[in-house]
Each structure stands twice: as C-alpha cells, then as structure tokens.
C-alpha positions, 0 to 999 in steps of 0.5 A, spaced: 492 523 465 487 520 471 487 524 477 486 519 483 479 519 486 476 523 480 473 516 478 475 509 479 481 507 483 487 503 483 486 495 483 490 489 483 492 486 476 487 480 476 481 484 479 478 486 471 479 478 470 475 477 476 469 482 474 469 479 467 468 472 470 463 474 474 459 477 468 461 484 469 464 489 464 470 493 467 472 499 464 479 500 465 485 504 463 493 504 464 496 509 468 502 513 466 508 513 471 505 520 475 498 518 475 500 511 478 505 514 483 499 518 485 494 513 485 499 508 490 499 514 495 491 514 495 491 506 495 496 506 501 491 511 505 485 507 503 489 500 505 492 503 512 485 506 514 482 499 512 488 496 517 486 501 522 479 499 522 480 491 521 478 487 527 483 482 529 480 476 524 482 481 518 489 484 521 493 479 517 489 480 510 489 488 511 497 488 513 498 484 507 494 489 503 498 495 506 505 491 504 503 490 497 502 497 496 509 498 499 512 493 494 509 497 488 511 504 491 518 501 492 518 498 485 516 505 481 521 509 485 526 504 483 528 501 490 528 493 491 524 490 497 531 488 500 533 495 500 527 497 504 528 492 509 535 494 509 533 501 511 528 499 516 533 494 519 539 500 519 534 505 523 531 499 528 539 498 530 540 506 530 533 508 534 530 501 536 523 498 534 517 499 537 516 492 541 518 496 548 511 500 547 515 506 550 510 512 549 514 519 550 510 524 554 515 530 554 522 531 551 
C-alpha cells in the first residue's frame, strides 16, 4: 500500500502518456481503494491551496481542478454527482448560500 506523500502523487489519468510523449519514462503504480481515498484527500488539499493562491486569471482552472477531485471522491464513496448536488441544494434551501456575504461576529 502506498502512503500518500511518501513518494510521488496522484495524477490525472493522461499524465503518464503526456510524460511519455515528451520523452520521459514515468514510473507509476495503481492504487488500491484505501490508498486512492487517502491520495484523493491529499490531492484535494493540494488543489484547494492552489485555488487559494491563484490569481484571477487562473481561478476558473483551479476551481475545475477542485471539482475534478470532488467528483472522484464522490465516485469512490459510491455517490453520484447528482446526489452531491441534491445535498448541496437541500442545504442551501435550508440554510442559504453564501451570496449574501454575511459574516457572523457573535452568536
């Protein structure tokens, strides 16, 4: 079992092909479910940090990267994206969204 962060990192499916096309020789290994789930956790942290650090010109791309990881996390947990969206929508109906820009100073 591979420990996330020990060596290498989870990459998109076509990255090894892209490396080969550029003349490289990627060394890869397929992850078991447990390692994959932990690697997705690490990848989400990485992608969220990249989103937070992004300038406005890269926000869309970085948001897409975060969503791609969330889609993979839903899938490995047996959740459809439709179910995730339904849960998001339900919570937004019950508690609202964040468009109001409300900052709670004290409860």
